[in-house]
PAZAPA-4460 file (N, C-alpha, C; in steps of 0.05 Angstrom, whole numbers, plus 32768, in hexadecimal, padded with zeros to 4 digits):
% residues 86
    n_x    n_y    n_z   ca_x   ca_y   ca_z    c_x    c_y    c_z   seq   type   mol
   87F5   7EF1   8044   87ED   7EF8   8029   87D1   7F04   8029     1      X     A
   87CD   7F1A   801D   87B3   7F26   801C   87A3   7F1A   8005     2      X     A
   8789   7F1A   8008   8777   7F0F   7FF4   877C   7F1F   7FDA     3      X     A
   877D   7F11   7FC3   8784   7F1E   7FAA   876E   7F1A   7F96     4      X     A
   8765   7F30   7F8A   8751   7F30   7F74   8760   7F2B   7F5B     5      X     A
   8754   7F19   7F4A   8761   7F11   7F31   874B   7F09   7F1D     6      X     A
   8753   7F04   7F05   8740   7EFA   7EF1   8748   7EDD   7EEB     7      X     A
   8734   7ECB   7EE9   873A   7EAF   7EE2   8727   7EA6   7ECC     8      X     A
   8730   7E92   7EBD   871F   7E86   7EA8   8712   7E6C   7EB4     9      X     A
   86F8   7E6A   7EAF   86E9   7E54   7EBA   86DA   7E46   7EA4    10      X     A
   86DB   7E2B   7EA2   86CB   7E1D   7E8F   86B0   7E17   7E9A    11      X     A
   869B   7E1F   7E8B   8680   7E1B   7E94   8677   7DFE   7E8E    12      X     A
   8660   7DF6   7E9A   8656   7DDB   7E95   864F   7DD8   7E77    13      X     A
   8649   7DEE   7E69   8643   7DEC   7E4C   865D   7DE9   7E3C    14      X     A
   8675   7DEB   7E49   868E   7DE7   7E3A   869A   7E01   7E30    15      X     A
   868D   7E18   7E34   869A   7E32   7E2D   86AC   7E3B   7E43    16      X     A
   86BE   7E4D   7E3C   86D1   7E58   7E50   86C9   7E75   7E54    17      X     A
   86C6   7E7E   7E6D   86BF   7E99   7E75   86D5   7EA4   7E87    18      X     A
   86D9   7EBE   7E85   86EC   7ECB   7E98   86DC   7ED8   7EAE    19      X     A
   86E5   7ED4   7EC7   86D7   7EDF   7EDF   86EB   7EED   7EF1    20      X     A
   86E0   7F01   7EFE   86EF   7F0C   7F15   86EE   7EF9   7F2C    21      X     A
   8703   7EF7   7F3C   8703   7EE5   7F52   8716   7EEE   7F68    22      X     A
   8710   7EE6   7F80   8723   7EE9   7F96   8733   7ECF   7F98    23      X     A
   874E   7ED1   7F99   875E   7EB9   7F9F   875F   7EB6   7FBD    24      X     A
   8753   7EA1   7FC7   8751   7E9C   7FE4   876A   7E8F   7FEF    25      X     A
   8771   7E97   8007   8787   7E8A   8016   877A   7E72   8024    26      X     A
   8789   7E5D   8027   877F   7E45   8035   8795   7E35   8041    27      X     A
   878F   7E25   8055   87A2   7E12   805F   8796   7DF6   805E    28      X     A
   87A5   7DE2   8059   879C   7DC7   8058   8797   7DBD   8074    29      X     A
   877F   7DB4   807A   8778   7DA9   8095   877C   7D8B   8095    30      X     A
   8773   7D7D   807F   8776   7D61   807D   8774   7D59   805F    31      X     A
   8786   7D48   8057   8785   7D3C   803C   8783   7D1E   803F    32      X     A
   8770   7D12   8031   876D   7CF5   8032   876B   7CEA   8015    33      X     A
   8771   7CD1   8013   876D   7CC3   7FFA   8751   7CB6   7FFA    34      X     A
   8744   7CB7   7FE3   872B   7CA7   7FDE   8734   7C8D   7FD1    35      X     A
   872A   7C77   7FDC   8733   7C5D   7FD2   871A   7C4E   7FC7    36      X     A
   871E   7C41   7FB0   8709   7C33   7FA3   8713   7C17   7F9D    37      X     A
   8703   7C03   7FA5   8709   7BE6   7F9F   86FB   7BDF   7F84    38      X     A
   870C   7BD6   7F72   8701   7BCE   7F57   86F6   7BB2   7F58    39      X     A
   86E3   7BAB   7F47   86D6   7B91   7F47   86EA   7B7B   7F40    40      X     A
   8700   7B82   7F31   8713   7B6E   7F2A   8728   7B69   7F40    41      X     A
   8724   7B77   7F58   8737   7B72   7F6F   874B   7B88   7F71    42      X     A
   874F   7B99   7F5E   8762   7BAF   7F5F   8757   7BC5   7F70    43      X     A
   8766   7BDB   7F72   875D   7BF2   7F80   8767   7C0B   7F74    44      X     A
   875A   7C22   7F78   8762   7C3C   7F6E   8760   7C4F   7F85    45      X     A
   8775   7C5F   7F8A   8774   7C74   7F9E   8777   7C8F   7F90    46      X     A
   8768   7CA2   7F99   8768   7CBD   7F8C   8769   7CD2   7FA1    47      X     A
   8779   7CE7   7F9C   877A   7CFD   7FAE   877D   7D17   7F9E    48      X     A
   876C   7D2B   7FA4   876D   7D46   7F97   877A   7D59   7FAA    49      X     A
   878E   7D68   7FA0   879C   7D7B   7FB0   8799   7D97   7FA4    50      X     A
   8789   7DA8   7FB2   8785   7DC4   7FA7   879F   7DD4   7FA8    51      X     A
   87A3   7DE5   7F93   87B9   7DF7   7F93   87B0   7E14   7F96    52      X     A
   8799   7E1A   7F8A   878D   7E35   7F8C   876F   7E32   7F8F    53      X     A
   8763   7E44   7F9F   8746   7E45   7FA2   873D   7E61   7F9D    54      X     A
   8729   7E64   7F8B   871F   7E7E   7F83   8702   7E7F   7F8A    55      X     A
   86F9   7E97   7F94   86DD   7E9D   7F98   86D5   7EB1   7F82    56      X     A
   86C2   7EA9   7F71   86BA   7EBB   7F5B   86AA   7ED2   7F66    57      X     A
   86AE   7EEA   7F5A   86A0   7F02   7F63   8694   7F10   7F4B    58      X     A
   867E   7F1D   7F50   866F   7F2B   7F3B   867A   7F48   7F38    59      X     A
   866E   7F57   7F25   8677   7F72   7F20   8674   7F84   7F38    60      X     A
   8662   7F7E   7F4A   865D   7F8F   7F61   8670   7F87   7F79    61      X     A
   8681   7F73   7F74   8694   7F6B   7F89   8689   7F56   7F9C    62      X     A
   8670   7F4F   7F99   8664   7F3A   7FAA   8669   7F1F   7F9F    63      X     A
   866B   7F0A   7FAF   8670   7EEF   7FA6   8659   7EE6   7F93    64      X     A
   8660   7ED9   7F7D   864D   7ECD   7F6B   8641   7EB4   7F7A    65      X     A
   8628   7EAE   7F76   861C   7E97   7F83   860E   7E85   7F6E    66      X     A
   860C   7E6B   7F76   85FD   7E58   7F65   85E0   7E5D   7F68    67      X     A
   85D0   7E4E   7F59   85B3   7E50   7F5B   85A9   7E48   7F77    68      X     A
   85B8   7E37   7F85   85B2   7E2F   7FA0   85BB   7E43   7FB6    69      X     A
   85CA   7E58   7FAE   85D3   7E6C   7FC0   85EF   7E67   7FCB    70      X     A
   85FC   7E52   7FC2   8618   7E4C   7FCB   862C   7E5E   7FBC    71      X     A
   8642   7E66   7FCA   8656   7E76   7FBB   8663   7E65   7FA5    72      X     A
   8669   7E72   7F8F   8677   7E63   7F79   8695   7E65   7F7D    73      X     A
   86A1   7E4E   7F7F   86BE   7E4C   7F82   86CA   7E3B   7F6C    74      X     A
   86E3   7E40   7F66   86F3   7E31   7F52   870B   7E27   7F60    75      X     A
   8711   7E0C   7F5E   8728   7E00   7F6A   873B   7DF6   7F54    76      X     A
   8753   7E00   7F55   8769   7DF6   7F43   8777   7DE0   7F53    77      X     A
   8779   7DC8   7F48   8782   7DB1   7F57   8793   7D9E   7F47    78      X     A
   87A2   7D8D   7F55   87B0   7D76   7F4A   87A3   7D5E   7F54    79      X     A
   879E   7D4A   7F43   8792   7D31   7F4A   87A7   7D1B   7F48    80      X     A
   87AB   7D0C   7F5E   87BE   7CF6   7F5F   87AE   7CDC   7F5E    81      X     A
   87B6   7CC8   7F4E   87A9   7CAF   7F4B   87BE   7C99   7F4F    82      X     A
   87B7   7C85   7F60   87C9   7C6E   7F64   87B7   7C55   7F60    83      X     A
   87BF   7C43   7F4E   87B0   7C2B   7F49   87C1   7C13   7F4F    84      X     A
   87B3   7BFD   7F58   87C1   7BE5   7F5E   87B1   7BCD   7F53    85      X     A
   87BF   7BB7   7F4D   87B1   7B9F   7F43   87A3   7B90   7F59    86      X     A
***
């Protein structure tokens, strides 16, 4: 599958929704693990996020958008699974 340019809606930290041009990235899962948390009452919670789509935001000039720290801006569409026990 070739890289595909698309438009996506992104919620900003301020809570507004903006539309951005983005590249939909191809990816393969290398490893998926559960994060496990022990609760103070003796129970536990396990959490796993599974990405379905990964987008790299791009500017009007076609170059990747970057954060203030210089990192590429990416958006991950994911499913989160949660398992709790007593």
